[in-house]
N, C-alpha and C positions, 0 to 999 in steps of 0.2 A: 320655196326650198327650205327656209329657216324653220317653217312649221314641221316639215317632214324630219328635219334633223333634230329638232326638239323632241318630237315624238319618239324617234329612234333612240335618242340618248336616255330618255325617261324609261323606255321599255327595257333597254339593256341594263340600266342601273337597277330597275325593279327585279329583273331576273337575277342579277348578281346578289341582291339582298336576299331573295328567296333561296338561292344556293347557299348562302351563309347560314340562314336560319334553319332550313329544312331540305338539305341536299337529297335525301332519299325520296321525299315527296316530289321534288322537281324531276328527279330521274324517272320516277314512276309516270309522271304526267307527260314528260317529253319523249322518253325512250321505251316506256312500257315495262320497265324493270326498276326495282328499288336499288339504290346504290348501297354498297356495303364494303367493309374492309377499307383498303387503301383508296378506293374511289371516293370516299367521303371527304378526306382532307384535300384530295386533288380537286374535287368539285368546289370546295370552299376557297381554294386559291383562285380557281376560275371565277368564283363569285367576286372576290376582291378585285380581280382584273376587270370584270365587267362594270363594277361600280366606278373604278378609275377611268375606264373608257368613256363612260357616260359623262363624267366630270370633264375629262379632257376634250370631249367633242361638243360640249355645250356651245351653242352659237354665240360667238363673240368673246368667249373665254380663251385665255392662253392654255396651252397644253401642260405647262409645268405643274399646276396643282394636281392634276390627275396622276401624273408620274410620281409626284411626291407622296400622295396618299397611297398609291400602289406600293411603292418601295417601303414606306414606313409600316404599313399594315402587313405586308408579306414578311417583313423582318420579324415583327412581333408574333405572327401566327406560326411561322416556321420554328422560331425559338421555342414557342409554347409546345409545339409538337415534339421537339427534341427533349425538352425538360419533362413535361407532364404527359405527353402522349405516347411515350415509349417508342417513337419511331427514330431510326438512326441510320438512314442510308449514307453511303460514302460521301455524297455531295450535299447532305443537309446542312452541316455546319459551314462549309465553304459558301453556300448560298446565303446563309444568315450573315456571315461576315461581309460578303459582297454587298448585300443590301444595307448592312449597318454602315458601310463606308459610303455607299451611293446616296443614301438619304440625306446626310448633311451636305454632301456636294450639291444635291438638287436644291436644298434650302439656301445655299449660297447664291443660287441663280436669282432668287428673290422676285418680287413682283415686277421688276423692270424687264424681265425676260418674257418675251411673247411666245417663243418657241424654244425647243431644246437645241 
């Protein structure tokens, strides 16, 4: 079972990395259509989530590092989209602030926390 879980976590993390680097190519290969417009940043957030999922589900690891990486990375990426990407939906900045608060709270959990 651990072998299957390790394979699944590596596969999901690799897919997440691919979504971060080349979201249109992944869209073309998976869905038969290139991603464009707002689908590109959404795919990158999904990529961050898949990488965090891979980390959180690695056999024998606590879930906290995956959630911490997700929250920190999504904070930075959404803030980047707001400042440099020109995107500004009504919930963009509240989401940035929420993750900006959540990330240090997760950090306070520290290595002694096995689960959230």
